C-alpha positions as CSV (number, residue, x, y, z in Angstrom):
1,M,-52.4,82.9,288.5
2,K,-50.8,86.3,288.7
3,T,-47.0,84.9,288.7
4,Q,-47.6,83.1,285.6
5,T,-48.6,86.1,283.4
6,K,-45.6,88.1,284.9
7,N,-43.1,85.5,283.9
8,P,-43.8,85.5,280.1
9,M,-44.1,89.2,280.0
10,R,-40.6,89.6,281.7
11,T,-39.2,87.1,279.3
12,I,-40.5,88.9,276.5
13,A,-39.3,92.3,277.7
14,T,-35.7,90.6,278.4
15,S,-35.3,89.2,274.9
16,I,-36.4,92.6,273.4
17,L,-33.8,94.3,275.3
18,F,-31.4,91.7,274.6
19,F,-32.1,91.9,270.8
20,L,-31.9,95.8,271.0
21,V,-28.4,95.7,272.6
22,I,-26.9,93.4,269.9
23,L,-28.4,95.4,267.4
24,V,-26.7,98.6,268.5
25,S,-23.3,97.2,269.3
26,G,-23.2,95.3,265.8
27,T,-24.0,98.6,264.1
28,S,-21.3,100.5,266.1
29,A,-19.1,97.7,265.5
30,M,-19.6,98.0,261.6
31,A,-19.2,101.8,261.7
32,H,-15.8,101.4,263.3
33,D,-14.9,98.9,260.8
34,V,-15.2,101.3,257.9
35,T,-12.2,103.3,259.2
36,G,-10.2,100.5,260.0
37,N,-10.1,99.3,256.3
38,Q,-8.5,102.9,255.3
39,K,-4.9,101.7,255.6
40,P,-2.0,103.1,253.5
41,G,-0.2,100.9,251.2
42,I,3.7,101.8,251.2
43,N,5.7,99.9,248.4
44,Y,9.8,100.0,247.6
45,L,9.8,100.2,243.9
46,G,13.9,100.0,243.6
47,K,16.3,102.4,242.9
48,S,16.3,105.0,239.9
49,E,19.0,107.3,239.1
50,G,21.0,106.5,242.3
51,Q,17.9,107.2,244.5
52,H,15.2,105.0,246.3
53,V,11.9,105.1,244.9
54,V,8.9,104.4,247.1
55,Q,5.1,104.6,246.3
56,V,2.5,105.5,248.5
57,N,-1.2,104.6,247.8
58,F,-4.1,105.5,250.1
59,E,-7.8,104.5,249.6
60,N,-10.1,107.3,251.0
61,A,-13.5,106.0,250.2
62,N,-15.2,108.6,252.3
63,S,-13.2,111.4,250.6
64,Q,-12.4,112.8,254.0
65,P,-9.5,115.2,254.6
66,W,-6.2,113.5,255.5
67,A,-2.6,114.9,256.2
68,L,0.4,113.0,255.3
69,S,3.9,113.6,256.6
70,V,7.0,111.8,256.1
71,Q,9.7,111.7,258.4
72,D,13.5,110.5,258.5
73,A,15.1,108.4,261.2
74,D,15.9,111.9,263.2
75,G,12.2,112.8,263.1
76,N,12.8,115.8,260.6
77,I,9.9,116.3,258.4
78,L,11.1,115.7,254.7
79,Y,7.6,116.1,253.2
80,T,4.0,117.0,254.1
81,T,0.5,117.6,252.4
82,K,-3.1,117.3,252.6
83,F,-5.5,115.5,250.5
84,N,-9.0,114.3,250.3
85,E,-9.0,112.2,247.0
86,Q,-10.6,108.9,246.9
87,N,-7.4,107.3,245.6
88,F,-4.2,109.1,246.7
89,S,-1.2,107.9,245.3
90,K,2.3,109.5,245.2
91,K,5.8,108.4,244.6
92,F,8.9,109.8,246.5
93,Q,12.3,109.4,245.6
94,V,14.8,109.4,248.4
95,A,18.6,109.9,248.2
96,Q,20.7,107.4,250.0
97,G,23.4,109.7,251.4
98,D,26.4,108.5,253.1
99,A,24.6,105.9,255.2
100,P,23.6,102.6,253.8
101,D,20.3,102.4,255.4
102,V,17.4,104.6,255.2
103,K,14.5,104.8,257.6
104,L,11.3,106.6,256.7
105,T,8.3,107.2,258.8
106,F,4.9,107.8,256.9
107,V,2.1,109.5,259.3
108,F,-1.3,109.8,258.1
109,T,-3.8,111.7,260.3
110,S,-7.4,112.9,260.0
111,G,-9.1,114.0,262.9
112,K,-8.2,111.5,265.8
113,T,-7.3,108.7,263.5
114,R,-3.6,108.4,262.9
115,H,-1.8,105.7,260.9
116,T,2.0,105.3,261.2
117,Q,4.0,103.0,259.0
118,T,7.9,102.9,258.9
119,L,9.8,101.8,255.8
120,E,13.5,100.8,256.5
121,I,15.7,100.3,253.5
122,N,18.8,98.5,253.8
123,T,21.6,98.5,251.1
124,S,24.3,96.2,250.7
125,S,26.9,96.4,248.1
126,Y,29.6,93.8,247.2
127,T,31.9,93.1,244.4
128,V,31.9,90.0,242.5
129,E,35.0,89.0,240.1
130,D,34.7,86.8,237.3
131,V,37.9,85.2,236.3
132,T,37.8,82.9,232.9
133,V,40.9,80.9,232.2
134,T,41.0,79.6,228.6
135,K,43.7,77.3,227.3
136,L,45.3,78.4,224.1
């Protein structure tokens, strides 16, 4: 008779422990997912006055402090700033220079969190000749 009462108690205790483990792990997974949604959006807008125009958008729902640095292909820092706005948006104009290709690396850091995105702009130029022949 003793063994019969111990088994249901053990089953109930195991079920409660299993439920608590699932509950705690689910809560920590949701907390980690909130920071995972904070990803920067980098868009190439085209050329203006011979320079490439790039727009950076970043949704910072928690208004936590972030730092942004923009680097060229050689690792030189072209721009750096700190922000904590909820909707950060900035446009950059980048000179093409002598090389037809431009490579920019955008690094967002906040504490131990770091997002890095690289944008490579390839420019090709070609000449089109239109010849029209008319009969007189």
